[in-house]
N, CA, C and O atoms as CSV, one atom per row, in Angstrom:
chain,resi,resn,atom,element,x,y,z
A,1,UNK,N,N,-8.491,11.859,-11.548
A,1,UNK,CA,C,-8.693,12.368,-9.799
A,1,UNK,C,C,-7.073,11.650,-9.762
A,1,UNK,O,O,-6.368,10.766,-10.247
A,2,UNK,N,N,-7.116,12.829,-8.745
A,2,UNK,CA,C,-5.406,12.492,-7.551
A,2,UNK,C,C,-6.046,12.296,-6.753
A,2,UNK,O,O,-7.266,12.379,-6.899
A,3,UNK,N,N,-5.308,11.858,-5.240
A,3,UNK,CA,C,-5.528,11.592,-3.466
A,3,UNK,C,C,-4.423,12.675,-2.630
A,3,UNK,O,O,-3.577,11.979,-2.070
A,4,UNK,N,N,-4.280,13.547,-2.485
A,4,UNK,CA,C,-3.542,14.007,-1.696
A,4,UNK,C,C,-3.508,12.622,-0.102
A,4,UNK,O,O,-2.423,12.040,-0.086
A,5,UNK,N,N,-3.997,12.387,0.471
A,5,UNK,CA,C,-3.200,11.368,1.206
A,5,UNK,C,C,-4.650,9.955,1.635
A,5,UNK,O,O,-5.872,9.876,1.509
A,6,UNK,N,N,-3.323,8.932,2.261
A,6,UNK,CA,C,-4.156,7.491,3.083
A,6,UNK,C,C,-5.881,7.996,2.857
A,6,UNK,O,O,-6.631,7.762,1.909
A,7,UNK,N,N,-5.996,8.350,3.444
A,7,UNK,CA,C,-7.437,8.971,4.714
A,7,UNK,C,C,-8.267,9.687,3.288
A,7,UNK,O,O,-9.484,9.757,3.459
A,8,UNK,N,N,-7.950,10.024,2.420
A,8,UNK,CA,C,-8.841,10.391,0.934
A,8,UNK,C,C,-9.571,8.830,0.427
A,8,UNK,O,O,-10.717,8.388,0.357
A,9,UNK,N,N,-7.756,8.160,0.044
A,9,UNK,CA,C,-8.166,7.321,-1.010
A,9,UNK,C,C,-9.282,6.148,0.427
A,9,UNK,O,O,-10.110,5.326,0.034
A,10,UNK,N,N,-9.012,6.373,1.875
A,10,UNK,CA,C,-9.386,5.301,2.064
A,10,UNK,C,C,-11.046,5.308,2.287
A,10,UNK,O,O,-11.633,4.226,2.261
A,11,UNK,N,N,-11.850,6.647,2.525
A,11,UNK,CA,C,-12.901,7.503,1.912
A,11,UNK,C,C,-13.232,6.339,1.027
A,11,UNK,O,O,-13.636,5.191,1.215
A,12,UNK,N,N,-12.857,7.180,-0.163
A,12,UNK,CA,C,-12.972,6.393,-1.339
A,12,UNK,C,C,-13.714,5.281,-1.789
A,12,UNK,O,O,-14.745,5.076,-2.430
A,13,UNK,N,N,-12.227,4.199,-0.848
A,13,UNK,CA,C,-13.103,2.643,-0.858
A,13,UNK,C,C,-14.466,2.079,0.007
A,13,UNK,O,O,-15.322,1.213,-0.171
A,14,UNK,N,N,-14.102,3.233,1.190
A,14,UNK,CA,C,-15.254,2.913,1.842
A,14,UNK,C,C,-17.124,2.999,1.203
A,14,UNK,O,O,-18.052,2.205,1.358
A,15,UNK,N,N,-17.024,4.625,0.317
A,15,UNK,CA,C,-17.507,4.906,-0.355
A,15,UNK,C,C,-18.667,4.005,-1.655
A,15,UNK,O,O,-19.851,4.206,-1.927
A,16,UNK,N,N,-17.540,2.880,-2.272
A,16,UNK,CA,C,-17.080,2.319,-3.315
A,16,UNK,C,C,-17.686,0.696,-2.349
A,16,UNK,O,O,-17.784,-0.419,-2.862
A,17,UNK,N,N,-17.951,0.994,-1.140
A,17,UNK,CA,C,-18.306,-0.368,-0.562
A,17,UNK,C,C,-17.448,-1.820,-0.199
A,17,UNK,O,O,-17.758,-2.877,0.351
A,18,UNK,N,N,-16.083,-1.220,-0.875
A,18,UNK,CA,C,-15.068,-1.444,-0.174
A,18,UNK,C,C,-14.274,-2.142,0.844
A,18,UNK,O,O,-13.880,-2.912,-0.032
A,19,UNK,N,N,-13.516,-2.695,2.187
A,19,UNK,CA,C,-13.733,-2.909,2.369
A,19,UNK,C,C,-11.575,-3.320,2.708
A,19,UNK,O,O,-11.312,-4.079,3.641
A,20,UNK,N,N,-10.547,-2.803,1.973
A,20,UNK,CA,C,-9.701,-2.939,2.094
A,20,UNK,C,C,-9.425,-2.300,3.446
A,20,UNK,O,O,-8.853,-3.219,4.030
A,21,UNK,N,N,-9.472,-1.519,4.096
A,21,UNK,CA,C,-9.176,-0.618,5.218
A,21,UNK,C,C,-9.419,-1.291,6.316
A,21,UNK,O,O,-8.515,-1.647,7.072
A,22,UNK,N,N,-10.670,-1.537,6.521
A,22,UNK,CA,C,-10.630,-2.558,7.661
A,22,UNK,C,C,-9.800,-3.021,8.329
A,22,UNK,O,O,-8.763,-3.607,8.020
A,23,UNK,N,N,-10.502,-2.617,9.887
A,23,UNK,CA,C,-9.193,-2.908,10.673
A,23,UNK,C,C,-9.508,-4.548,10.847
A,23,UNK,O,O,-8.395,-5.074,10.882
A,24,UNK,N,N,-10.421,-5.466,10.958
A,24,UNK,CA,C,-10.378,-7.143,10.223
A,24,UNK,C,C,-9.714,-7.379,9.465
A,24,UNK,O,O,-9.032,-8.384,9.669
A,25,UNK,N,N,-9.493,-6.605,8.113
A,25,UNK,CA,C,-8.535,-7.308,7.147
A,25,UNK,C,C,-7.399,-6.752,7.436
A,25,UNK,O,O,-6.532,-7.529,7.037
A,26,UNK,N,N,-6.838,-5.674,7.993
A,26,UNK,CA,C,-5.095,-5.697,8.202
A,26,UNK,C,C,-4.780,-6.434,9.028
A,26,UNK,O,O,-3.826,-7.208,9.106
A,27,UNK,N,N,-5.996,-6.101,10.014
A,27,UNK,CA,C,-5.226,-7.593,11.505
A,27,UNK,C,C,-4.838,-8.267,10.779
A,27,UNK,O,O,-3.622,-8.348,10.602
A,28,UNK,N,N,-5.937,-9.191,9.908
A,28,UNK,CA,C,-5.644,-10.473,9.304
A,28,UNK,C,C,-4.710,-10.702,8.499
A,28,UNK,O,O,-4.851,-11.754,7.876
A,29,UNK,N,N,-3.098,-9.659,8.096
A,29,UNK,CA,C,-2.714,-9.870,6.928
A,29,UNK,C,C,-1.565,-8.825,7.771
A,29,UNK,O,O,-0.589,-8.274,7.262
A,30,UNK,N,N,-2.075,-8.743,9.385
A,30,UNK,CA,C,-0.909,-7.963,9.787
A,30,UNK,C,C,-0.435,-7.499,9.175
A,30,UNK,O,O,0.749,-7.717,8.919
A,31,UNK,N,N,-1.438,-6.268,8.426
A,31,UNK,CA,C,-0.966,-5.114,7.368
A,31,UNK,C,C,-0.990,-3.491,8.051
A,31,UNK,O,O,-1.511,-2.962,9.033
A,32,UNK,N,N,0.141,-2.938,6.597
A,32,UNK,CA,C,-0.341,-1.314,7.891
A,32,UNK,C,C,0.407,-0.662,7.198
A,32,UNK,O,O,1.489,-1.153,6.879
A,33,UNK,N,N,0.009,0.748,6.730
A,33,UNK,CA,C,0.061,1.845,5.430
A,33,UNK,C,C,1.708,2.141,5.984
A,33,UNK,O,O,1.979,2.517,7.125
A,34,UNK,N,N,2.639,1.894,4.971
A,34,UNK,CA,C,3.691,3.000,5.129
A,34,UNK,C,C,3.613,3.562,5.084
A,34,UNK,O,O,2.473,3.978,4.878
A,35,UNK,N,N,4.960,4.669,5.236
A,35,UNK,CA,C,5.384,5.960,5.381
A,35,UNK,C,C,4.236,7.502,5.801
A,35,UNK,O,O,4.224,8.588,5.221
A,36,UNK,N,N,3.445,7.081,6.900
A,36,UNK,CA,C,2.977,7.728,7.326
A,36,UNK,C,C,1.396,8.661,6.021
A,36,UNK,O,O,0.809,9.740,5.940
A,37,UNK,N,N,1.423,7.241,5.267
A,37,UNK,CA,C,0.567,7.483,4.609
A,37,UNK,C,C,0.428,8.560,3.476
A,37,UNK,O,O,-0.492,9.251,3.039
A,38,UNK,N,N,1.863,8.372,3.179
A,38,UNK,CA,C,2.247,9.554,1.987
A,38,UNK,C,C,1.244,8.523,0.779
A,38,UNK,O,O,0.656,7.446,0.880
A,39,UNK,N,N,1.415,9.381,-0.183
A,39,UNK,CA,C,0.787,9.361,-1.046
A,39,UNK,C,C,1.995,9.696,-2.967
A,39,UNK,O,O,2.421,10.810,-3.275
A,40,UNK,N,N,2.149,8.825,-3.549
A,40,UNK,CA,C,2.869,9.198,-4.382
A,40,UNK,C,C,2.194,9.417,-5.811
A,40,UNK,O,O,1.593,8.408,-6.182
A,41,UNK,N,N,2.146,10.510,-6.723
A,41,UNK,CA,C,1.923,10.891,-7.971
A,41,UNK,C,C,0.458,10.501,-7.610
A,41,UNK,O,O,-0.240,9.780,-8.323
A,42,UNK,N,N,0.048,11.077,-6.373
A,42,UNK,CA,C,-1.188,11.352,-6.381
A,42,UNK,C,C,-2.791,10.061,-6.383
A,42,UNK,O,O,-4.006,10.189,-6.233
A,43,UNK,N,N,-1.687,8.728,-6.687
A,43,UNK,CA,C,-2.602,7.401,-6.242
A,43,UNK,C,C,-1.516,5.901,-6.102
A,43,UNK,O,O,-1.884,4.727,-6.063
A,44,UNK,N,N,-0.001,6.492,-6.047
A,44,UNK,CA,C,-0.018,5.310,-5.155
A,44,UNK,C,C,0.862,5.454,-3.558
A,44,UNK,O,O,1.512,6.392,-3.097
A,45,UNK,N,N,0.536,4.059,-2.992
A,45,UNK,CA,C,0.581,4.614,-1.360
A,45,UNK,C,C,1.483,2.725,-1.086
A,45,UNK,O,O,1.339,2.037,-2.097
A,46,UNK,N,N,2.239,2.030,0.015
A,46,UNK,CA,C,3.083,1.424,0.579
A,46,UNK,C,C,2.172,0.649,1.318
A,46,UNK,O,O,1.905,1.110,2.428
A,47,UNK,N,N,1.696,-0.262,1.047
A,47,UNK,CA,C,2.000,-1.234,2.903
A,47,UNK,C,C,2.660,-2.200,3.094
A,47,UNK,O,O,3.661,-2.579,2.485
A,48,UNK,N,N,2.109,-2.671,3.993
A,48,UNK,CA,C,3.440,-4.137,5.196
A,48,UNK,C,C,3.112,-4.533,5.470
A,48,UNK,O,O,2.431,-4.186,6.435
A,49,UNK,N,N,3.121,-5.734,5.054
A,49,UNK,CA,C,2.093,-7.346,5.606
A,49,UNK,C,C,3.329,-8.716,6.440
A,49,UNK,O,O,4.287,-9.194,5.832
A,50,UNK,N,N,3.014,-9.011,7.612
A,50,UNK,CA,C,4.058,-9.923,8.199
A,50,UNK,C,C,3.011,-11.416,8.225
A,50,UNK,O,O,1.806,-11.280,8.435
A,51,UNK,N,N,3.562,-12.678,8.013
A,51,UNK,CA,C,2.293,-13.526,7.859
A,51,UNK,C,C,3.069,-14.090,9.316
A,51,UNK,O,O,4.256,-13.886,9.570
A,52,UNK,N,N,2.132,-14.825,10.173
A,52,UNK,CA,C,2.615,-15.212,10.961
A,52,UNK,C,C,1.423,-16.814,11.182
A,52,UNK,O,O,0.215,-16.868,10.955
A,53,UNK,N,N,2.711,-18.354,11.885
A,53,UNK,CA,C,1.911,-19.034,10.929
A,53,UNK,C,C,2.308,-20.190,12.105
A,53,UNK,O,O,3.489,-20.274,12.441
A,54,UNK,N,N,1.361,-21.023,12.683
A,54,UNK,CA,C,1.566,-21.322,13.568
A,54,UNK,C,C,2.454,-21.197,15.200
A,54,UNK,O,O,3.136,-21.881,15.963
A,55,UNK,N,N,1.721,-19.445,15.020
A,55,UNK,CA,C,3.389,-18.964,16.710
A,55,UNK,C,C,5.173,-18.616,15.098
A,55,UNK,O,O,6.296,-19.103,15.224
A,56,UNK,N,N,4.873,-18.031,14.328
A,56,UNK,CA,C,6.090,-18.060,14.139
A,56,UNK,C,C,5.386,-17.621,12.831
A,56,UNK,O,O,4.545,-18.002,12.017
A,57,UNK,N,N,6.861,-15.811,13.322
A,57,UNK,CA,C,6.474,-14.675,12.050
A,57,UNK,C,C,6.913,-15.126,10.955
A,57,UNK,O,O,7.359,-16.223,10.619
A,58,UNK,N,N,6.729,-14.108,10.400
A,58,UNK,CA,C,7.780,-14.506,8.890
A,58,UNK,C,C,8.421,-12.827,8.687
A,58,UNK,O,O,8.148,-12.208,9.715
A,59,UNK,N,N,8.950,-12.201,7.982
A,59,UNK,CA,C,9.693,-11.411,7.405
A,59,UNK,C,C,8.419,-10.138,7.413
A,59,UNK,O,O,7.355,-10.593,7.831
A,60,UNK,N,N,8.374,-9.070,7.136
A,60,UNK,CA,C,7.158,-8.178,6.695
A,60,UNK,C,C,7.770,-8.044,5.654
A,60,UNK,O,O,8.998,-7.951,5.641
A,61,UNK,N,N,7.108,-8.013,4.692
A,61,UNK,CA,C,7.550,-8.166,3.088
A,61,UNK,C,C,6.050,-6.397,2.799
A,61,UNK,O,O,5.006,-6.246,3.434
A,62,UNK,N,N,6.756,-5.220,1.377
A,62,UNK,CA,C,6.178,-3.924,1.318
A,62,UNK,C,C,5.470,-4.463,0.027
A,62,UNK,O,O,5.477,-5.582,-0.486
A,63,UNK,N,N,5.043,-3.646,-0.219
A,63,UNK,CA,C,3.611,-4.053,-1.238
A,63,UNK,C,C,3.208,-2.667,-2.002
A,63,UNK,O,O,2.427,-1.929,-1.402
A,64,UNK,N,N,3.611,-2.323,-3.087
A,64,UNK,CA,C,3.517,-1.090,-3.771
A,64,UNK,C,C,1.425,-1.198,-3.614
A,64,UNK,O,O,0.727,-2.101,-3.152
A,65,UNK,N,N,1.147,-0.231,-4.058
A,65,UNK,CA,C,-0.330,-0.479,-3.687
A,65,UNK,C,C,-0.969,0.550,-5.287
A,65,UNK,O,O,-0.068,1.239,-5.768
A,66,UNK,N,N,-1.946,0.624,-5.815
A,66,UNK,CA,C,-2.590,1.706,-6.820
A,66,UNK,C,C,-4.046,2.005,-6.580
A,66,UNK,O,O,-5.037,1.586,-7.178
A,67,UNK,N,N,-3.933,2.861,-5.523
A,67,UNK,CA,C,-5.710,3.559,-5.660
A,67,UNK,C,C,-6.073,3.958,-6.645
A,67,UNK,O,O,-5.461,4.850,-7.232
A,68,UNK,N,N,-7.470,3.265,-7.235
A,68,UNK,CA,C,-7.992,4.501,-8.911
A,68,UNK,C,C,-9.025,4.974,-8.721
A,68,UNK,O,O,-9.534,5.062,-7.603
A,69,UNK,N,N,-9.541,5.372,-9.785
A,69,UNK,CA,C,-9.993,7.238,-9.342
A,69,UNK,C,C,-11.181,6.435,-8.544
A,69,UNK,O,O,-11.192,6.823,-7.376
A,70,UNK,N,N,-12.466,5.163,-8.867
A,70,UNK,CA,C,-13.114,4.367,-7.876
A,70,UNK,C,C,-13.022,4.336,-6.432
A,70,UNK,O,O,-13.896,3.999,-5.633
A,71,UNK,N,N,-11.514,4.844,-6.147
A,71,UNK,CA,C,-11.180,4.867,-4.341
A,71,UNK,C,C,-11.386,2.001,-5.043
A,71,UNK,O,O,-12.000,1.184,-4.358
A,72,UNK,N,N,-10.877,1.784,-5.932
A,72,UNK,CA,C,-10.911,0.652,-5.689
A,72,UNK,C,C,-9.409,0.690,-5.704
A,72,UNK,O,O,-8.958,1.600,-6.400
A,73,UNK,N,N,-8.284,-0.283,-4.945
A,73,UNK,CA,C,-7.255,-0.674,-4.648
A,73,UNK,C,C,-6.780,-1.735,-5.737
A,73,UNK,O,O,-7.509,-2.594,-6.232
A,74,UNK,N,N,-5.159,-1.486,-6.084
A,74,UNK,CA,C,-5.196,-2.385,-6.591
A,74,UNK,C,C,-3.956,-2.826,-6.554
A,74,UNK,O,O,-3.257,-1.845,-6.301
A,75,UNK,N,N,-3.282,-3.793,-6.671
A,75,UNK,CA,C,-1.026,-3.928,-6.964
A,75,UNK,C,C,-0.635,-3.939,-7.368
A,75,UNK,O,O,-0.427,-4.983,-7.985
A,76,UNK,N,N,-0.090,-3.034,-7.574
A,76,UNK,CA,C,1.147,-2.960,-8.791
A,76,UNK,C,C,2.525,-2.802,-9.044
A,76,UNK,O,O,3.285,-2.584,-8.102
A,77,UNK,N,N,2.873,-2.873,-10.017
A,77,UNK,CA,C,4.584,-2.694,-9.954
A,77,UNK,C,C,5.342,-4.232,-8.866
A,77,UNK,O,O,6.101,-4.250,-7.897
A,78,UNK,N,N,4.525,-5.522,-9.806
A,78,UNK,CA,C,4.711,-6.724,-8.790
A,78,UNK,C,C,3.889,-7.387,-8.718
A,78,UNK,O,O,2.983,-7.568,-9.532
A,79,UNK,N,N,4.159,-8.117,-7.200
A,79,UNK,CA,C,2.856,-9.081,-6.584
A,79,UNK,C,C,2.930,-8.752,-5.439
A,79,UNK,O,O,3.689,-7.828,-5.146
A,80,UNK,N,N,2.181,-9.394,-4.463
A,80,UNK,CA,C,2.248,-9.161,-3.835
A,80,UNK,C,C,3.397,-9.326,-3.092
A,80,UNK,O,O,4.096,-10.337,-3.038
A,81,UNK,N,N,3.570,-8.155,-2.457
A,81,UNK,CA,C,4.777,-8.945,-1.031
A,81,UNK,C,C,6.137,-8.965,-1.727
A,81,UNK,O,O,7.170,-9.392,-1.211
A,82,UNK,N,N,5.966,-8.201,-3.573
A,82,UNK,CA,C,7.387,-8.038,-3.811
A,82,UNK,C,C,8.517,-8.279,-3.587
A,82,UNK,O,O,9.406,-9.106,-3.784
A,83,UNK,N,N,8.080,-6.508,-2.690
A,83,UNK,CA,C,9.551,-6.160,-1.605
A,83,UNK,C,C,10.393,-5.987,-0.792
A,83,UNK,O,O,10.289,-5.113,0.069
A,84,UNK,N,N,11.086,-6.533,-0.861
A,84,UNK,CA,C,11.614,-6.885,0.607
A,84,UNK,C,C,12.174,-5.823,1.605
A,84,UNK,O,O,13.018,-6.007,2.482
A,85,UNK,N,N,11.742,-5.063,1.391
A,85,UNK,CA,C,12.849,-3.997,2.011
A,85,UNK,C,C,11.555,-3.138,1.725
A,85,UNK,O,O,10.864,-3.257,0.713
A,86,UNK,N,N,11.363,-2.395,2.596
A,86,UNK,CA,C,10.814,-0.202,2.865
A,86,UNK,C,C,11.522,0.622,1.477
A,86,UNK,O,O,10.901,0.915,0.455
A,87,UNK,N,N,12.595,0.827,1.676
A,87,UNK,CA,C,13.385,1.483,0.747
A,87,UNK,C,C,13.038,0.655,-0.602
A,87,UNK,O,O,12.194,1.294,-1.230
A,88,UNK,N,N,13.330,-0.328,-1.148
A,88,UNK,CA,C,12.961,-0.643,-2.482
A,88,UNK,C,C,11.694,-0.563,-2.623
A,88,UNK,O,O,11.632,-0.015,-3.723
A,89,UNK,N,N,10.134,-0.796,-2.131
A,89,UNK,CA,C,8.883,-0.628,-2.143
A,89,UNK,C,C,8.784,1.259,-2.795
A,89,UNK,O,O,8.298,1.820,-3.778
A,90,UNK,N,N,9.690,1.747,-1.351
A,90,UNK,CA,C,9.306,3.470,-2.254
A,90,UNK,C,C,9.617,3.849,-3.565
A,90,UNK,O,O,9.014,4.647,-4.283
A,91,UNK,N,N,11.396,2.688,-3.983
A,91,UNK,CA,C,11.835,3.233,-4.956
A,91,UNK,C,C,10.437,2.752,-6.209
A,91,UNK,O,O,9.983,3.529,-7.049
A,92,UNK,N,N,9.997,1.321,-6.010
A,92,UNK,CA,C,8.797,1.163,-6.818
A,92,UNK,C,C,7.651,2.411,-6.921
A,92,UNK,O,O,7.207,2.661,-8.042
A,93,UNK,N,N,7.263,3.044,-5.981
A,93,UNK,CA,C,6.473,4.214,-5.594
A,93,UNK,C,C,6.423,4.814,-6.414
A,93,UNK,O,O,5.518,4.952,-7.237
A,94,UNK,N,N,8.164,5.647,-6.268
A,94,UNK,CA,C,8.560,6.544,-7.154
A,94,UNK,C,C,8.672,6.310,-8.647
A,94,UNK,O,O,8.905,7.301,-9.338
A,95,UNK,N,N,8.570,5.431,-9.087
A,95,UNK,CA,C,9.097,5.078,-10.686
A,95,UNK,C,C,7.548,4.990,-10.935
A,95,UNK,O,O,7.348,5.582,-11.996
A,96,UNK,N,N,6.229,4.459,-10.372
A,96,UNK,CA,C,5.331,5.020,-11.024
A,96,UNK,C,C,4.828,5.325,-11.094
A,96,UNK,O,O,3.836,5.040,-11.765
A,97,UNK,N,N,5.117,6.514,-10.232
A,97,UNK,CA,C,4.549,7.900,-9.649
A,97,UNK,C,C,5.044,8.810,-11.141
A,97,UNK,O,O,4.479,9.730,-11.732
A,98,UNK,N,N,6.259,8.133,-11.395
A,98,UNK,CA,C,6.779,9.463,-12.605
A,98,UNK,C,C,8.196,9.742,-11.949
A,98,UNK,O,O,9.208,9.867,-12.638
A,99,UNK,N,N,8.191,9.837,-10.485
A,99,UNK,CA,C,9.085,10.906,-10.138
A,99,UNK,C,C,10.974,9.937,-9.876
A,99,UNK,O,O,11.484,8.823,-9.996
A,100,UNK,N,N,11.215,10.915,-9.596
A,100,UNK,CA,C,13.469,10.357,-9.461
A,100,UNK,C,C,13.656,9.356,-8.375
A,100,UNK,O,O,12.675,9.396,-7.633
A,101,UNK,N,N,14.362,8.645,-8.066
A,101,UNK,CA,C,14.456,7.859,-7.478
A,101,UNK,C,C,15.342,8.852,-6.195
A,101,UNK,O,O,15.088,10.051,-6.320
A,102,UNK,N,N,16.453,8.476,-4.852
A,102,UNK,CA,C,16.442,9.354,-4.647
A,102,UNK,C,C,17.634,8.572,-4.665
A,102,UNK,O,O,17.769,7.640,-5.457
A,103,UNK,N,N,18.322,8.829,-4.012
A,103,UNK,CA,C,20.354,8.526,-4.622
A,103,UNK,C,C,21.009,8.851,-3.489
A,103,UNK,O,O,22.238,8.797,-3.450
């Protein structure tokens, strides 16, 4: 199964009874879906997270995610917040999707 948009992934995730995209979960991690919800290779997308501790905001970092056929979400090609830049996360997404990196 492939997904055309993060909206489709969200619907599959909710149908599974999961809460990856719940507003409270996204707010807790100060998380957002990057690239306007672009899906690479029908299943990969990028999120960013920014931690805040005792009023100090840390650098926003990027995570590559994979939507599985059932709508569950996994972190792939590294760990949570693996990528320091959106550009690096995009390169990882293209690699995961079997696409060529932009020059």
